[in-house]
N, C-alpha and C positions, 0 to 999 in steps of 0.2 A: 313414569313422570319424573323420576329423579335424574338429574343431569350428571353425566360423568365428568363434566368439566368445571363445575362452578367453583370448587375449592381452588383449583389451579388458576382459574381466572381471577378469583379474589386476591390470591397471593401475588399474581403477576401485576394486578392493578396497583398493589402497594408499591412494588418496585418501580413501576412506571411513574407513579405520583411522586416518588422520592427523587426521580430524575435519572435513574439508571436505565440502561438498555435492557429490553426483555427479548429473548430469542423467540422465534416462531414456535419452537418446540415447547415452550412454556404453555402455549395454548393448545397444542396438538395432542398432548399426552392424555390418554384415557385413564379413568380411575383404576387403581390397582397396579400401577406401573412403577418400576424402580429404574431411574435413568442410570446408565453407565457413563461415568465421567469421561471415559476415554473415547466415547463414540460421538459422532455428530448428531445422531438421532438417539431415541430412547426406546427400550423395549416397552411395549404397551399391551400387557396381558396379565390378567389376574393370576393364572396358574404359574406363570413364569415368576411373577413377583413373589409368590408364596415360597417358592423354592429358593429365591435369592435373599429372603428376609434375614438370614443369619449372617450375611456378608457385610462386614463393616465398611466395605468400600462403597456400598450403595446408600442412597438417600431415602429418607422416609417419604412415602408417597404423599401423605397428608400435608407435608410441609414443603414439597418441591415447589420452587427451586431453592428453598432454604436448606442449609445443612446443619447438623447438630452441633451446638456450641460446646466447648470444653468446660465451660463454667457459666455461672449466671451472668446474663447480659446486663451491663450497667444501665441504670434508669435513663440516662441521657442518650443512650444509643437505641432505645426501644422505639420502633416505628409502628408496631402493630401488636395487639393482644387478642388471643382467642380463648374464650372461656366456655367450658362444657362441664356442667354439674360441679364437681369438686376438683377440676383440673384447669390450670391456666398455662398457656403457651405464650412466651414472649418472642417476638420476631425482631431481629436486630437489623440495623442499617447496613451491616456487612453481610447480609443474606444468611445469617445463622439464626437458629431458634433454640430456646431453652424451655423445657417442660417441667412443671412441678405440680405437686398436689397442694390444695388449699382447703381451708375450712369452708363450710357452707357460707356463701357470701350474699349479703343483701345490699352491698355497694353503699353502705351508709358512711363509710370513711370519706371525708371530703377530698383527700388526696389520692383515692384509689386510682383514678385516671390521671389527675393533674401532675402526679410525680414523674410522669413521662413527658417531658417538654416537647418532644418531637413526634408524639403519637398522632398518626393519621388514619389508623384503621382499627376497628373494634368488631369482633365477631362473637356472638352469643348463640350457643347451640344447646338444645335440650335443657333449657332453663325454665323452671316454672315461675312465671312472673306474678308475684303478689302485687297488691296495690303499693305496698311499701317499696318494693324493688323498683317498680316503674317510676315512682316519684323520686327516688334517689337518682335514677338514671337521668330523669328530666333535669334534675338540679346539677348533677356533677359531670355529665358527659361533655367533654370540651367542645368548644365551637370550632376547633381546628380540625376535627374529624372530617375526612373526605370519603371514607369507605365504611359502610355499616352493613353487617350481615346478621340477620335474624333467622336462625335455622331451626325449625321444628321445636319451637318454644311454646309453652302452654300459656294462653292468655284468656282470662275469663271475659265473657261478653260485657259484664258491667265495668270492666277495667279497660275496655278497648280504646276509649277516648284518651286515656292516659298514655297508651301505647302509641297511638297516631300522633299525639302531641310531641313525642320525642322526635319524630321526623319533621314536624312543622317547625320546631324550635331550632332545627339544624339545617337551615336553608342552604348552607354551604356544601352539603353532601353532593358529590358527583357520581358516586358509585353506591348503588343500593341493591341489596338482596333480601327478599323476604320469602321464606319457604314454609308454607302451611297448607298442605293438600286437604285439610279438613275445614278450611275457612269458608264460612257461609257467605251468601251473596251480599247481605247487608254490610257485613264487616269488610268484605272485599271492596265494596264501593267506597267505604270510609277510608280504607287504606290507600286506595288509588287517588282519592281526593287529596290526601295528605302529601302524596308524592308530587302532586301538581304544584305544591308550594316551593319545591326545590328550584333554585335559581338556574343552575347549569347541570344538566344530567347527561353523563357520558355512558354509563353502564347501568342497565336495569334488568334485574331478574325477579320475576314474580311467579311462584308456583303456588296456586290457590285451588280451593275446592270448587266453589260455584262462582260464576260470573253472570250476573243478571243484566237486564237492559240498561239500568242506570249505570252499572259498572262499565259496560261497553262504551257508553257515551262519554263518561268521565275519562276512561283510559284513552280514547281517541283524542280528547282535548289535551291530555298530558303529553301524549306522543307528538301531537302537533306543535306544542310549545317547545319541545326539545328536538325537533326533526333536523335542525342544523348542527346539533352537537352530539346527538346519540350515535355511538358507533357500535355498541354491543347491546343486543336485546335478547332476552330469554324469557319466554312466556309459556306457562304450562297450566292447564285447567282440567279438572275432572269433569265438570259439566258447564256448558254455556247455553243460554237460551237460544233456541232457533228463532231468530227474529231479524227484522230489518236493521236493528241497531247492531247486531253482531255482524251481519253482512257488511254494514258500513265500516265497522272496525277492520274487517279483513281487507276490504277495498283500500282503506287508508294506509295499510301497511306498505303499499306500493309507493307511498310518498316519502318514506324514510330512506332517501337516496344516499345518505351518508353512512348507512349501516355497513359494517365490515364483517360482523359476526351475528348470526341469527340462529336461535334455537326455538322451535315452536312445537309444542306437543299438546294434544287434546285427546281425552279418553273417548268422547263421543262426537261424531261429525256426520254431516250429510254430504251427498255427492255434490250438491251445489256449493256448499261451503268450501270443500276442497278445491273445486274449480275456481272460485273467487280467489282463494289463497294463491294458487299457482299463477293466475293472471297477474296478481300483485307482485309475486316473486320475480317475475320477468323484468320488473323495473329496478330491482336492487342490484345494479350492475357493478357496484364496488365490493360485493361480498367476497370474502376470502374463506369464511367458515360457515357451513350450513349443516344443521342437524334437524331432522324432521321426524315426527312420529304421530301419524293419525292412527290411533290404536285399533279402530274398527274398520279400517280401509277394506279388509278382506271380506267384510259382510256387505259391502256396497253392491249395488246392481252391477253385474259383470260388464255390460256394455258401457255404462257410465264410468266405471273404474278404469276401463281400457282407455277411453277418451281422456280422462283426467291424467293418465300416465303419459299420453301424448302431449298434453299441455305442460306437464312437468318437464318433458323432454325439451319442448320449445323454450321454456324458461331457462333450463340449464344451459342451453346453447348461447344464451346472452350473458351468462355469468363467467366472463372470460378470465377473471382473476381468482376464481375459486381454487383453493388449495386443499380444503378438507371437507369431505362430504360423508355424512352419517345418516343412513336411512335404516338403521337397525331396528329390530323388534316390531316391524310393521306387518309381518306375516303376509307379504305381498303375494298376490296370485302370480303364477308362472308368466302369463302374458304381460303383466304389468312390469315385473322385474326384467324381463327380456327387452321390453320396449325402453325402459329407463336405461338399461345397460348400453344400448346402442348410441345414446347421446353422450356417453362418458368420453368417447374418443376425442370429442371436440374440446374437452376441458384440458388444455395443454399445460396448465400449471398445477393440476391436481396431484397432491402428494399422498393423501390418505383417503382410502375408501373403506367404509364399514358397512357391510351388508348382513351382519349377524342377525339371526332370528328371522330370516326370510328363507323359506324352503328353496333349495337349489336342486332341480332335477337334471338329467343328462343334457337336455336341450338348452336349458338356461345356462348350464355350465359351459357349453360350447360357445354361446354368445359372449359370456363374460371372458372366456379365454381369448377369443378373437380380439376383443377390445383391449384387454390388459397388455397383450404383447405389443400393441402400438402406442402405449402410453409411456413415453420416455421419462416423464417426471414422477410417475407413481412409485412411491417408496414403501408404503405400508398397505397391505390388503388384509382385512379382517373378515373372516367368514366362519365365525363360531356358531354352533347350534343351528345349522342350516339343513339338517336332515340329509346331508350328502352321503350316498352309498358309494360303493366301489366304482360303478360305471360313471356316476356323476363326477367323482373326484378325478378319475382318469381323463375325462373330457376336459375338466378345468385345467389339468396340468398340460394338456396337449399343446398349448400355445405359450407356455411360460419359459421356453428356452431363451436365453439371452435377454430376459426381461430386466427391468431396472429395479425390481423388488429387493428390498433389504429385510423386510419384516413380513412374515406370512403366518396367519393364525387360523387353525382349522380345528379347534377343540370342540368337543361335544357333538361330533357328527357320528356317522355309521361307517367310517372307513375301517376296513378289515385287512384286506390283502393288497390293495392298490397303492399303498403308501409309497412304494418304490417308483410310482409313476411320476412323482415330482422330480423333474430333471435337475437335481441338485448340482451335478457336475457341470452343468451349462449355465447355472445361475450365479454368475461371478460376483454379484454384489450382495448376495444373501448373507445376513448377519444372525437372524434368529427365526426359528420355526417352532410352532406349537402344535403338537399332535395329541395333546392331553385328552383323556376321557373319550377315546374312541374304542374300538374293539380289536386293536392291532396285537398280533401275537409277538412274542419275544423274538422268534426267528426272523420275522419281517422287520422288527426294530433293528436287529443286528445287521440284517441285509441292507437296510437303508444307510446305516452309519458307515458301512464299508463301501458305499457309493461315493462318499465325500472325497474329493481329490486332495492330495497333499498340498499344503500351503493355502487351503481354502480360508476365506474370510468368515465363514460360518462359525459363530462363537457358541451357540447353544441350540439344542433341540430338546423340547420338553415332551417326555413320554408318560408323564404321571397319569395314573388312572386307567391304563390300558389292560388288556386281557392276558395276564400271565398265569391264569389258572392251569393246573395240570403240569406246571413246571416246578419241580422241587427247589427248595432253597439252595441245595448243593449245585443243581444244574444252573440256576441263576448266577451263582458265584462263578462257576466255570465259564459261562458265557461272558460275564463282565470281565473276567481276567483275560480271556481270549481277545476280547475287543480292545482292552487296554494295550495288549501287546501289539495287536494289529495297528492301532492308532499311532503308537510310538514308531513302529517300523515304517509307516507311510506318512509320517510328519503331519498327522491330523490332530489338531488341538481342540476340536469341538467338544464342548461340555454336553454330556448326555444325562439329562435329569430324569429321575423316576425309574431307572432300570434297576 
């Protein structure tokens, strides 16, 4: 239910509101990534980022595209603040950030917010909202704020009206995020009703616990009011009533024809609800970014799931502007993933494809491989935790020669000896590869590294968490030294992490 993009979207919203240009990569980067300033794209993988965390050249993922300031940012230059328990982060108009500790805050100081005259964004994470804190925010949160993020904060039911009043009193908000996967249906309905008071809504993210019939009706009205201005929508629910009201909401999503970015996730769904959603999706022809997760899709009736996959295909074929597609963590059946894969070739602008968390067997890998080799725009392919064994991985690699891929991620699979199937010498654009947490032996790691041609663009391969048991420390040192000599002799500058 947790989005990998919301923090980056929130920060990018700040820059966009301030009037600066925001690159597409600001939206494309998954959580846990550390952009390389010298490359056009950014590495997008948790394991790679952990290895790079000590490099002063890299930027903090939580604050990308902001870079660390050398000193405290002047009050007149602060455009955003992020508060989490006893930490505050100031975001500057020059795209820098400054982090500092603070004493427990109840926001009772009148100038806590107002001392920043250009403040347009406030984020509150993991804060326990007492009645006093809520009343102080009601009083002192400036009317100039355009972006408000409430992430995993504790709000007592008896104080919920004070919380929603904060939104009601700030009708100028254009970007709103509220994340509380434990929120009950009554509170969800009250929150959504408050969102309906906003004058112009451009970005809305709601991750809630339960959505009842009343909430569905109110949410549809809210979205209808903003359908001409809303460009980014992110909805996630743990439970939604199986009712005509929810079907009506799913149908209405197809009316949001100005949407460019859509993320939709739900823990429980029926075959009919998924079908309605896919039919609505076909109408959103301006989408550039799409992330879906029907968590229980794999438990649906096999015949209906297959036909829903075909409907998803039909919808994808109409999304001609789609650049980023994420269908990770759905545990899709083989037939469904194969069916969906066949539609990808028609997405001529697709740059990023994430199929992580969906099992990939040999046949599915063949289908994916045949599609990827014909996708000239595809830059990043993410297939982490897909249960790929050697035969599946070999099949996947069979069509990757001369592909346009720059970033390829295969961590958490069952790759053992087939790692050298990746045609690295023929993948001229490749910049980063992740083989972390497989079962690859050290000898195969070295063998792969020695396949890299001299002068290759490949900057890094991550081998962290592989199977080096049975190899003594002295042997590992000898292998590393031998590899260093070989790389120097063959003009290979690729960084090998985790050896």
